[in-house]
A tleap script that builds the chain and sets N, CA, C and O, in Angstrom:
source leaprc.protein.ff14SB
mol = sequence {
  NMET ALA LYS ALA TRP THR ARG TRP GLN ASP
  TRP ALA GLU VAL VAL LEU GLY ALA ILE VAL
  ALA LEU SER THR LEU VAL VAL GLU THR SER
  ALA ALA ALA THR TRP SER MET VAL VAL LEU
  GLY VAL LEU VAL ALA LEU ASP GLY LEU PHE
  SER LEU GLY THR PRO GLY THR ILE ALA GLY
  GLU TRP ILE GLN ILE ALA LEU GLY VAL LEU
  LEU PHE LEU ALA PRO PHE VAL MET GLY TYR
  THR THR MET THR GLY ALA ALA TRP VAL SER
  TRP VAL GLY GLY VAL LEU ALA VAL ALA ALA
  GLY VAL VAL ALA LEU PRO VAL ALA THR GLN
  ALA HIE ARG GLY MET ALA GLY SER CHIE
}
set mol.1.N position { -13.043 18.620 -7.390 }
set mol.1.CA position { -11.915 18.058 -6.663 }
set mol.1.C position { -11.694 16.610 -7.107 }
set mol.1.O position { -12.646 15.841 -7.244 }
set mol.2.N position { -10.463 16.259 -7.325 }
set mol.2.CA position { -10.125 14.911 -7.783 }
set mol.2.C position { -10.296 13.907 -6.646 }
set mol.2.O position { -10.030 14.204 -5.481 }
set mol.3.N position { -10.738 12.732 -7.011 }
set mol.3.CA position { -10.943 11.676 -6.032 }
set mol.3.C position { -9.639 10.895 -5.845 }
set mol.3.O position { -8.996 10.499 -6.817 }
set mol.4.N position { -9.265 10.684 -4.595 }
set mol.4.CA position { -8.024 9.963 -4.292 }
set mol.4.C position { -8.144 8.492 -4.685 }
set mol.4.O position { -9.240 7.930 -4.703 }
set mol.5.N position { -7.017 7.883 -4.997 }
set mol.5.CA position { -6.871 6.454 -5.273 }
set mol.5.C position { -7.572 6.024 -6.557 }
set mol.5.O position { -7.989 4.872 -6.669 }
set mol.6.N position { -7.711 6.929 -7.533 }
set mol.6.CA position { -8.429 6.559 -8.752 }
set mol.6.C position { -7.635 6.754 -10.039 }
set mol.6.O position { -8.025 6.204 -11.069 }
set mol.7.N position { -6.556 7.500 -10.025 }
set mol.7.CA position { -5.857 7.792 -11.284 }
set mol.7.C position { -5.036 6.600 -11.758 }
set mol.7.O position { -4.190 6.081 -11.030 }
set mol.8.N position { -5.300 6.175 -12.994 }
set mol.8.CA position { -4.602 5.008 -13.537 }
set mol.8.C position { -3.107 5.264 -13.676 }
set mol.8.O position { -2.304 4.342 -13.533 }
set mol.9.N position { -2.723 6.525 -13.959 }
set mol.9.CA position { -1.307 6.839 -14.125 }
set mol.9.C position { -0.532 6.549 -12.839 }
set mol.9.O position { 0.584 6.033 -12.881 }
set mol.10.N position { -1.129 6.881 -11.710 }
set mol.10.CA position { -0.458 6.665 -10.431 }
set mol.10.C position { -0.403 5.182 -10.075 }
set mol.10.O position { 0.592 4.710 -9.525 }
set mol.11.N position { -1.470 4.447 -10.387 }
set mol.11.CA position { -1.428 2.998 -10.178 }
set mol.11.C position { -0.354 2.366 -11.060 }
set mol.11.O position { 0.334 1.437 -10.637 }
set mol.12.N position { -0.213 2.868 -12.279 }
set mol.12.CA position { 0.835 2.363 -13.173 }
set mol.12.C position { 2.214 2.609 -12.573 }
set mol.12.O position { 3.101 1.763 -12.689 }
set mol.13.N position { 2.401 3.759 -11.933 }
set mol.13.CA position { 3.682 4.069 -11.294 }
set mol.13.C position { 3.974 3.102 -10.151 }
set mol.13.O position { 5.112 2.664 -9.981 }
set mol.14.N position { 2.955 2.770 -9.370 }
set mol.14.CA position { 3.137 1.829 -8.260 }
set mol.14.C position { 3.555 0.462 -8.795 }
set mol.14.O position { 4.513 -0.134 -8.302 }
set mol.15.N position { 2.845 -0.028 -9.791 }
set mol.15.CA position { 3.156 -1.338 -10.376 }
set mol.15.C position { 4.534 -1.319 -11.029 }
set mol.15.O position { 5.321 -2.251 -10.863 }
set mol.16.N position { 4.818 -0.262 -11.765 }
set mol.16.CA position { 6.112 -0.134 -12.435 }
set mol.16.C position { 7.262 -0.154 -11.425 }
set mol.16.O position { 8.255 -0.853 -11.625 }
set mol.17.N position { 7.127 0.600 -10.359 }
set mol.17.CA position { 8.168 0.630 -9.333 }
set mol.17.C position { 8.388 -0.740 -8.710 }
set mol.17.O position { 9.525 -1.152 -8.478 }
set mol.18.N position { 7.289 -1.446 -8.439 }
set mol.18.CA position { 7.401 -2.788 -7.864 }
set mol.18.C position { 8.095 -3.742 -8.834 }
set mol.18.O position { 8.927 -4.551 -8.424 }
set mol.19.N position { 7.755 -3.647 -10.112 }
set mol.19.CA position { 8.385 -4.519 -11.113 }
set mol.19.C position { 9.884 -4.249 -11.194 }
set mol.19.O position { 10.683 -5.184 -11.227 }
set mol.20.N position { 10.265 -2.980 -11.225 }
set mol.20.CA position { 11.695 -2.641 -11.299 }
set mol.20.C position { 12.424 -3.178 -10.074 }
set mol.20.O position { 13.478 -3.800 -10.204 }
set mol.21.N position { 11.875 -2.946 -8.893 }
set mol.21.CA position { 12.538 -3.388 -7.664 }
set mol.21.C position { 12.629 -4.910 -7.591 }
set mol.21.O position { 13.666 -5.457 -7.217 }
set mol.22.N position { 11.545 -5.588 -7.947 }
set mol.22.CA position { 11.518 -7.051 -7.835 }
set mol.22.C position { 12.225 -7.761 -8.983 }
set mol.22.O position { 12.567 -8.938 -8.862 }
set mol.23.N position { 12.447 -7.071 -10.083 }
set mol.23.CA position { 13.114 -7.712 -11.224 }
set mol.23.C position { 14.541 -8.125 -10.890 }
set mol.23.O position { 15.120 -8.967 -11.576 }
set mol.24.N position { 15.103 -7.545 -9.854 }
set mol.24.CA position { 16.464 -7.928 -9.452 }
set mol.24.C position { 16.523 -9.383 -8.993 }
set mol.24.O position { 17.604 -9.965 -8.899 }
set mol.25.N position { 15.371 -9.961 -8.710 }
set mol.25.CA position { 15.332 -11.366 -8.311 }
set mol.25.C position { 15.448 -12.309 -9.503 }
set mol.25.O position { 15.772 -13.484 -9.335 }
set mol.26.N position { 15.186 -11.800 -10.711 }
set mol.26.CA position { 15.153 -12.687 -11.878 }
set mol.26.C position { 16.133 -12.321 -12.987 }
set mol.26.O position { 16.333 -13.111 -13.910 }
set mol.27.N position { 16.746 -11.146 -12.921 }
set mol.27.CA position { 17.739 -10.780 -13.938 }
set mol.27.C position { 19.120 -10.722 -13.296 }
set mol.27.O position { 19.258 -10.505 -12.092 }
set mol.28.N position { 20.130 -10.921 -14.123 }
set mol.28.CA position { 21.504 -10.851 -13.636 }
set mol.28.C position { 21.826 -9.412 -13.245 }
set mol.28.O position { 21.604 -8.481 -14.019 }
set mol.29.N position { 22.353 -9.244 -12.032 }
set mol.29.CA position { 22.698 -7.904 -11.550 }
set mol.29.C position { 24.022 -7.936 -10.802 }
set mol.29.O position { 24.527 -8.993 -10.424 }
set mol.30.N position { 24.556 -6.760 -10.605 }
set mol.30.CA position { 25.699 -6.570 -9.710 }
set mol.30.C position { 25.157 -5.891 -8.460 }
set mol.30.O position { 23.967 -5.587 -8.378 }
set mol.31.N position { 26.024 -5.657 -7.496 }
set mol.31.CA position { 25.590 -4.954 -6.287 }
set mol.31.C position { 25.082 -3.554 -6.634 }
set mol.31.O position { 24.058 -3.114 -6.111 }
set mol.32.N position { 25.796 -2.862 -7.511 }
set mol.32.CA position { 25.393 -1.500 -7.896 }
set mol.32.C position { 24.054 -1.515 -8.625 }
set mol.32.O position { 23.202 -0.659 -8.383 }
set mol.33.N position { 23.870 -2.479 -9.511 }
set mol.33.CA position { 22.605 -2.574 -10.248 }
set mol.33.C position { 21.459 -2.898 -9.302 }
set mol.33.O position { 20.388 -2.296 -9.381 }
set mol.34.N position { 21.690 -3.848 -8.412 }
set mol.34.CA position { 20.642 -4.234 -7.468 }
set mol.34.C position { 20.221 -3.057 -6.610 }
set mol.34.O position { 19.032 -2.761 -6.491 }
set mol.35.N position { 21.188 -2.387 -6.014 }
set mol.35.CA position { 20.853 -1.245 -5.156 }
set mol.35.C position { 20.158 -0.140 -5.939 }
set mol.35.O position { 19.182 0.438 -5.461 }
set mol.36.N position { 20.648 0.156 -7.125 }
set mol.36.CA position { 20.031 1.209 -7.943 }
set mol.36.C position { 18.592 0.867 -8.279 }
set mol.36.O position { 17.696 1.699 -8.133 }
set mol.37.N position { 18.375 -0.357 -8.729 }
set mol.37.CA position { 17.040 -0.752 -9.158 }
set mol.37.C position { 16.073 -0.875 -7.989 }
set mol.37.O position { 14.913 -0.478 -8.101 }
set mol.38.N position { 16.532 -1.416 -6.878 }
set mol.38.CA position { 15.648 -1.552 -5.716 }
set mol.38.C position { 15.295 -0.180 -5.153 }
set mol.38.O position { 14.123 0.109 -4.911 }
set mol.39.N position { 16.295 0.663 -4.945 }
set mol.39.CA position { 16.034 1.988 -4.365 }
set mol.39.C position { 15.152 2.820 -5.292 }
set mol.39.O position { 14.152 3.385 -4.850 }
set mol.40.N position { 15.511 2.899 -6.565 }
set mol.40.CA position { 14.720 3.713 -7.489 }
set mol.40.C position { 13.333 3.110 -7.721 }
set mol.40.O position { 12.351 3.846 -7.820 }
set mol.41.N position { 13.243 1.800 -7.807 }
set mol.41.CA position { 11.935 1.157 -7.967 }
set mol.41.C position { 11.017 1.426 -6.791 }
set mol.41.O position { 9.839 1.732 -6.973 }
set mol.42.N position { 11.551 1.312 -5.585 }
set mol.42.CA position { 10.752 1.596 -4.387 }
set mol.42.C position { 10.337 3.065 -4.360 }
set mol.42.O position { 9.199 3.382 -4.015 }
set mol.43.N position { 11.252 3.959 -4.722 }
set mol.43.CA position { 10.907 5.386 -4.745 }
set mol.43.C position { 9.831 5.691 -5.786 }
set mol.43.O position { 8.939 6.499 -5.529 }
set mol.44.N position { 9.903 5.058 -6.952 }
set mol.44.CA position { 8.867 5.237 -7.977 }
set mol.44.C position { 7.514 4.773 -7.426 }
set mol.44.O position { 6.509 5.469 -7.570 }
set mol.45.N position { 7.497 3.596 -6.795 }
set mol.45.CA position { 6.248 3.071 -6.236 }
set mol.45.C position { 5.718 3.961 -5.114 }
set mol.45.O position { 4.520 4.236 -5.056 }
set mol.46.N position { 6.596 4.410 -4.228 }
set mol.46.CA position { 6.164 5.286 -3.129 }
set mol.46.C position { 5.627 6.610 -3.647 }
set mol.46.O position { 4.643 7.132 -3.122 }
set mol.47.N position { 6.268 7.156 -4.672 }
set mol.47.CA position { 5.771 8.403 -5.247 }
set mol.47.C position { 4.405 8.185 -5.891 }
set mol.47.O position { 3.534 9.051 -5.809 }
set mol.48.N position { 4.216 7.042 -6.526 }
set mol.48.CA position { 2.903 6.718 -7.080 }
set mol.48.C position { 1.845 6.640 -5.994 }
set mol.48.O position { 0.734 7.139 -6.171 }
set mol.49.N position { 2.183 6.015 -4.863 }
set mol.49.CA position { 1.254 5.951 -3.731 }
set mol.49.C position { 0.952 7.338 -3.184 }
set mol.49.O position { -0.196 7.650 -2.867 }
set mol.50.N position { 1.978 8.166 -3.074 }
set mol.50.CA position { 1.790 9.543 -2.612 }
set mol.50.C position { 0.841 10.294 -3.546 }
set mol.50.O position { -0.069 10.986 -3.091 }
set mol.51.N position { 1.057 10.152 -4.845 }
set mol.51.CA position { 0.206 10.831 -5.824 }
set mol.51.C position { -1.223 10.292 -5.796 }
set mol.51.O position { -2.174 11.044 -6.009 }
set mol.52.N position { -1.376 9.004 -5.537 }
set mol.52.CA position { -2.718 8.433 -5.415 }
set mol.52.C position { -3.467 9.028 -4.230 }
set mol.52.O position { -4.654 9.341 -4.327 }
set mol.53.N position { -2.769 9.180 -3.120 }
set mol.53.CA position { -3.396 9.702 -1.907 }
set mol.53.C position { -3.635 11.195 -1.923 }
set mol.53.O position { -4.532 11.688 -1.240 }
set mol.54.N position { -2.842 11.921 -2.696 }
set mol.54.CA position { -2.963 13.381 -2.762 }
set mol.54.C position { -3.018 13.808 -4.228 }
set mol.54.O position { -2.033 14.323 -4.757 }
set mol.55.N position { -4.161 13.599 -4.891 }
set mol.55.CA position { -4.235 13.814 -6.335 }
set mol.55.C position { -4.031 15.260 -6.786 }
set mol.55.O position { -3.797 15.494 -7.971 }
set mol.56.N position { -4.111 16.216 -5.898 }
set mol.56.CA position { -3.924 17.610 -6.284 }
set mol.56.C position { -2.512 18.115 -6.115 }
set mol.56.O position { -2.258 19.306 -6.291 }
set mol.57.N position { -1.584 17.235 -5.777 }
set mol.57.CA position { -0.198 17.636 -5.569 }
set mol.57.C position { 0.584 17.459 -6.863 }
set mol.57.O position { 0.810 16.338 -7.319 }
set mol.58.N position { 0.989 18.567 -7.441 }
set mol.58.CA position { 1.707 18.537 -8.718 }
set mol.58.C position { 3.145 18.057 -8.533 }
set mol.58.O position { 3.711 17.441 -9.436 }
set mol.59.N position { 3.731 18.330 -7.387 }
set mol.59.CA position { 5.135 17.977 -7.148 }
set mol.59.C position { 5.389 16.486 -7.325 }
set mol.59.O position { 6.460 16.088 -7.782 }
set mol.60.N position { 4.415 15.662 -6.969 }
set mol.60.CA position { 4.584 14.220 -7.105 }
set mol.60.C position { 4.843 13.789 -8.533 }
set mol.60.O position { 5.600 12.849 -8.776 }
set mol.61.N position { 4.220 14.466 -9.470 }
set mol.61.CA position { 4.415 14.108 -10.880 }
set mol.61.C position { 5.793 14.547 -11.367 }
set mol.61.O position { 6.438 13.836 -12.138 }
set mol.62.N position { 6.240 15.713 -10.920 }
set mol.62.CA position { 7.595 16.161 -11.282 }
set mol.62.C position { 8.645 15.247 -10.662 }
set mol.62.O position { 9.667 14.960 -11.284 }
set mol.63.N position { 8.398 14.795 -9.452 }
set mol.63.CA position { 9.322 13.852 -8.803 }
set mol.63.C position { 9.351 12.547 -9.595 }
set mol.63.O position { 10.414 11.956 -9.785 }
set mol.64.N position { 8.182 12.099 -10.057 }
set mol.64.CA position { 8.107 10.872 -10.851 }
set mol.64.C position { 8.925 10.993 -12.131 }
set mol.64.O position { 9.626 10.059 -12.518 }
set mol.65.N position { 8.832 12.138 -12.779 }
set mol.65.CA position { 9.603 12.374 -14.002 }
set mol.65.C position { 11.099 12.331 -13.693 }
set mol.65.O position { 11.868 11.715 -14.431 }
set mol.66.N position { 11.510 12.978 -12.613 }
set mol.66.CA position { 12.928 12.978 -12.222 }
set mol.66.C position { 13.404 11.568 -11.885 }
set mol.66.O position { 14.506 11.179 -12.271 }
set mol.67.N position { 12.583 10.799 -11.167 }
set mol.67.CA position { 12.957 9.422 -10.840 }
set mol.67.C position { 13.076 8.574 -12.103 }
set mol.67.O position { 13.953 7.715 -12.193 }
set mol.68.N position { 12.207 8.809 -13.068 }
set mol.68.CA position { 12.292 8.089 -14.338 }
set mol.68.C position { 13.586 8.386 -15.073 }
set mol.68.O position { 14.214 7.486 -15.632 }
set mol.69.N position { 13.982 9.652 -15.070 }
set mol.69.CA position { 15.257 10.030 -15.706 }
set mol.69.C position { 16.416 9.353 -14.982 }
set mol.69.O position { 17.320 8.818 -15.624 }
set mol.70.N position { 16.396 9.372 -13.651 }
set mol.70.CA position { 17.465 8.718 -12.878 }
set mol.70.C position { 17.508 7.219 -13.158 }
set mol.70.O position { 18.585 6.639 -13.295 }
set mol.71.N position { 16.343 6.599 -13.243 }
set mol.71.CA position { 16.284 5.167 -13.528 }
set mol.71.C position { 16.850 4.860 -14.911 }
set mol.71.O position { 17.563 3.871 -15.084 }
set mol.72.N position { 16.538 5.697 -15.891 }
set mol.72.CA position { 17.068 5.509 -17.242 }
set mol.72.C position { 18.590 5.667 -17.268 }
set mol.72.O position { 19.279 4.919 -17.961 }
set mol.73.N position { 19.109 6.630 -16.523 }
set mol.73.CA position { 20.550 6.898 -16.513 }
set mol.73.C position { 21.343 5.928 -15.637 }
set mol.73.O position { 22.559 5.814 -15.791 }
set mol.74.N position { 20.677 5.239 -14.731 }
set mol.74.CA position { 21.365 4.377 -13.764 }
set mol.74.C position { 22.315 3.358 -14.399 }
set mol.74.O position { 23.428 3.206 -13.894 }
set mol.75.N position { 21.949 2.653 -15.473 }
set mol.75.CA position { 22.899 1.691 -16.041 }
set mol.75.C position { 24.202 2.340 -16.509 }
set mol.75.O position { 25.270 1.736 -16.406 }
set mol.76.N position { 24.115 3.559 -17.017 }
set mol.76.CA position { 25.320 4.260 -17.473 }
set mol.76.C position { 26.155 4.737 -16.288 }
set mol.76.O position { 27.372 4.553 -16.262 }
set mol.77.N position { 25.500 5.341 -15.323 }
set mol.77.CA position { 26.195 5.927 -14.169 }
set mol.77.C position { 26.744 4.844 -13.246 }
set mol.77.O position { 27.859 4.965 -12.738 }
set mol.78.N position { 25.968 3.795 -13.028 }
set mol.78.CA position { 26.363 2.745 -12.090 }
set mol.78.C position { 27.103 1.588 -12.763 }
set mol.78.O position { 27.510 0.640 -12.091 }
set mol.79.N position { 27.279 1.659 -14.083 }
set mol.79.CA position { 28.120 0.706 -14.792 }
set mol.79.C position { 27.529 -0.672 -15.009 }
set mol.79.O position { 28.252 -1.666 -14.938 }
set mol.80.N position { 26.235 -0.758 -15.273 }
set mol.80.CA position { 25.683 -2.085 -15.559 }
set mol.80.C position { 25.007 -2.175 -16.932 }
set mol.80.O position { 24.030 -2.901 -17.112 }
set mol.81.N position { 25.544 -1.428 -17.884 }
set mol.81.CA position { 25.004 -1.494 -19.249 }
set mol.81.C position { 25.239 -2.856 -19.907 }
set mol.81.O position { 24.489 -3.239 -20.804 }
set mol.82.N position { 26.263 -3.590 -19.478 }
set mol.82.CA position { 26.548 -4.904 -20.068 }
set mol.82.C position { 25.650 -6.003 -19.505 }
set mol.82.O position { 25.595 -7.100 -20.061 }
set mol.83.N position { 24.957 -5.726 -18.427 }
set mol.83.CA position { 23.991 -6.677 -17.863 }
set mol.83.C position { 22.653 -6.410 -18.543 }
set mol.83.O position { 21.836 -5.621 -18.069 }
set mol.84.N position { 22.458 -7.084 -19.653 }
set mol.84.CA position { 21.360 -6.766 -20.557 }
set mol.84.C position { 20.001 -6.701 -19.865 }
set mol.84.O position { 19.258 -5.739 -20.053 }
set mol.85.N position { 19.676 -7.698 -19.079 }
set mol.85.CA position { 18.362 -7.723 -18.424 }
set mol.85.C position { 18.158 -6.546 -17.492 }
set mol.85.O position { 17.145 -5.851 -17.569 }
set mol.86.N position { 19.118 -6.324 -16.613 }
set mol.86.CA position { 19.007 -5.228 -15.651 }
set mol.86.C position { 18.995 -3.877 -16.354 }
set mol.86.O position { 18.231 -2.984 -15.988 }
set mol.87.N position { 19.843 -3.736 -17.360 }
set mol.87.CA position { 19.908 -2.464 -18.081 }
set mol.87.C position { 18.590 -2.177 -18.792 }
set mol.87.O position { 18.082 -1.057 -18.729 }
set mol.88.N position { 18.035 -3.179 -19.467 }
set mol.88.CA position { 16.782 -2.954 -20.194 }
set mol.88.C position { 15.615 -2.689 -19.255 }
set mol.88.O position { 14.749 -1.868 -19.559 }
set mol.89.N position { 15.583 -3.373 -18.124 }
set mol.89.CA position { 14.527 -3.085 -17.139 }
set mol.89.C position { 14.635 -1.631 -16.689 }
set mol.89.O position { 13.622 -0.944 -16.564 }
set mol.90.N position { 15.847 -1.163 -16.447 }
set mol.90.CA position { 16.047 0.226 -16.025 }
set mol.90.C position { 15.676 1.209 -17.130 }
set mol.90.O position { 15.010 2.211 -16.875 }
set mol.91.N position { 16.107 0.922 -18.352 }
set mol.91.CA position { 15.811 1.835 -19.462 }
set mol.91.C position { 14.307 1.913 -19.742 }
set mol.91.O position { 13.741 3.003 -19.831 }
set mol.92.N position { 13.674 0.757 -19.879 }
set mol.92.CA position { 12.236 0.742 -20.163 }
set mol.92.C position { 11.455 1.300 -18.971 }
set mol.92.O position { 10.519 2.081 -19.145 }
set mol.93.N position { 11.846 0.896 -17.769 }
set mol.93.CA position { 11.186 1.422 -16.572 }
set mol.93.C position { 11.321 2.927 -16.460 }
set mol.93.O position { 10.373 3.614 -16.080 }
set mol.94.N position { 12.492 3.441 -16.789 }
set mol.94.CA position { 12.710 4.885 -16.748 }
set mol.94.C position { 11.842 5.628 -17.743 }
set mol.94.O position { 11.238 6.648 -17.413 }
set mol.95.N position { 11.782 5.113 -18.964 }
set mol.95.CA position { 10.951 5.747 -19.998 }
set mol.95.C position { 9.477 5.709 -19.588 }
set mol.95.O position { 8.766 6.704 -19.734 }
set mol.96.N position { 9.019 4.571 -19.079 }
set mol.96.CA position { 7.616 4.458 -18.669 }
set mol.96.C position { 7.302 5.338 -17.462 }
set mol.96.O position { 6.207 5.893 -17.375 }
set mol.97.N position { 8.245 5.473 -16.534 }
set mol.97.CA position { 8.029 6.355 -15.380 }
set mol.97.C position { 7.912 7.809 -15.824 }
set mol.97.O position { 7.055 8.546 -15.335 }
set mol.98.N position { 8.770 8.216 -16.745 }
set mol.98.CA position { 8.683 9.583 -17.285 }
set mol.98.C position { 7.345 9.764 -18.003 }
set mol.98.O position { 6.669 10.775 -17.811 }
set mol.99.N position { 6.966 8.792 -18.825 }
set mol.99.CA position { 5.702 8.890 -19.565 }
set mol.99.C position { 4.511 8.982 -18.615 }
set mol.99.O position { 3.611 9.796 -18.826 }
set mol.100.N position { 4.500 8.155 -17.574 }
set mol.100.CA position { 3.391 8.199 -16.611 }
set mol.100.C position { 3.336 9.550 -15.908 }
set mol.100.O position { 2.254 10.102 -15.704 }
set mol.101.N position { 4.494 10.081 -15.541 }
set mol.101.CA position { 4.530 11.396 -14.902 }
set mol.101.C position { 4.054 12.501 -15.821 }
set mol.101.O position { 3.316 13.394 -15.402 }
set mol.102.N position { 4.476 12.442 -17.077 }
set mol.102.CA position { 4.078 13.466 -18.055 }
set mol.102.C position { 2.571 13.395 -18.322 }
set mol.102.O position { 1.905 14.427 -18.404 }
set mol.103.N position { 2.036 12.182 -18.457 }
set mol.103.CA position { 0.603 12.020 -18.711 }
set mol.103.C position { -0.221 12.444 -17.489 }
set mol.103.O position { -1.313 12.991 -17.642 }
set mol.104.N position { 0.290 12.198 -16.289 }
set mol.104.CA position { -0.444 12.555 -15.069 }
set mol.104.C position { -0.338 14.038 -14.731 }
set mol.104.O position { -1.174 14.560 -13.992 }
set mol.105.N position { 0.660 14.718 -15.251 }
set mol.105.CA position { 0.886 16.124 -14.897 }
set mol.105.C position { -0.315 17.023 -15.201 }
set mol.105.O position { -0.713 17.790 -14.325 }
set mol.106.N position { -0.910 16.970 -16.391 }
set mol.106.CA position { -2.081 17.829 -16.633 }
set mol.106.C position { -3.269 17.489 -15.723 }
set mol.106.O position { -4.009 18.378 -15.302 }
set mol.107.N position { -3.445 16.200 -15.427 }
set mol.107.CA position { -4.536 15.776 -14.555 }
set mol.107.C position { -4.308 16.300 -13.140 }
set mol.107.O position { -5.239 16.783 -12.495 }
set mol.108.N position { -3.065 16.204 -12.658 }
set mol.108.CA position { -2.734 16.718 -11.326 }
set mol.108.C position { -2.873 18.233 -11.275 }
set mol.108.O position { -3.330 18.787 -10.275 }
set mol.109.N position { -2.482 18.897 -12.345 }
set mol.109.CA position { -2.606 20.356 -12.402 }
set mol.109.C position { -4.070 20.768 -12.345 }
set mol.109.O position { -4.429 21.708 -11.636 }
set mol.110.N position { -4.913 20.065 -13.090 }
set mol.110.CA position { -6.346 20.362 -13.069 }
set mol.110.C position { -6.926 20.108 -11.677 }
set mol.110.O position { -7.734 20.899 -11.191 }
set mol.111.N position { -6.524 19.019 -11.037 }
set mol.111.CA position { -7.003 18.724 -9.683 }
set mol.111.C position { -6.535 19.792 -8.704 }
set mol.111.O position { -7.279 20.193 -7.809 }
set mol.112.N position { -5.310 20.247 -8.876 }
set mol.112.CA position { -4.764 21.288 -7.999 }
set mol.112.C position { -5.554 22.585 -8.155 }
set mol.112.O position { -5.880 23.241 -7.166 }
set mol.113.N position { -5.855 22.947 -9.381 }
set mol.113.CA position { -6.638 24.170 -9.628 }
set mol.113.C position { -8.037 24.038 -9.049 }
set mol.113.O position { -8.592 25.012 -8.542 }
set mol.114.N position { -8.608 22.853 -9.117 }
set mol.114.CA position { -9.928 22.618 -8.534 }
set mol.114.C position { -9.916 22.761 -7.028 }
set mol.114.O position { -10.894 23.210 -6.429 }
set mol.115.N position { -8.794 22.374 -6.410 }
set mol.115.CA position { -8.662 22.508 -4.959 }
set mol.115.C position { -8.487 23.960 -4.558 }
set mol.115.O position { -8.919 24.360 -3.477 }
set mol.116.N position { -7.860 24.755 -5.416 }
set mol.116.CA position { -7.598 26.157 -5.085 }
set mol.116.C position { -8.896 26.927 -4.903 }
set mol.116.O position { -8.956 27.857 -4.098 }
set mol.117.N position { -9.933 26.556 -5.638 }
set mol.117.CA position { -11.205 27.246 -5.520 }
set mol.117.C position { -11.952 26.919 -4.247 }
set mol.117.O position { -12.866 27.649 -3.866 }
set mol.118.N position { -11.584 25.838 -3.580 }
set mol.118.CA position { -12.310 25.420 -2.381 }
set mol.118.C position { -11.668 25.887 -1.088 }
set mol.118.O position { -12.148 25.528 -0.013 }
set mol.119.N position { -10.613 26.665 -1.149 }
set mol.119.CA position { -9.929 27.118 0.069 }
set mol.119.C position { -10.708 28.172 0.771 }
set mol.119.O position { -10.279 28.665 1.814 }
savepdb mol mol.pdb
quit
């Protein structure tokens, strides 16, 4: 059984989400960019916390991947591609969120299978 609060991938998601949300304080943004980055950043961080607390839950990693895709697409959908700082934070944050979710997925799957034997 996997030990809670130990996976580096999930800690990376928490830090990444906080950076995305807080970066709105230092990069030029619009209202749409600010709301997108704060909401998605907080959701990325919360999902990381959820995955840390429940290491055998595979859904958290799939949610992380989906949030990463949404974060990457946000500058295009919400119209802030011309705000270089905000757009790049979203693009890089989105790619890193997807990468963290993809890397954590096999670990979460293994933890989930380990839990299935203990029922």
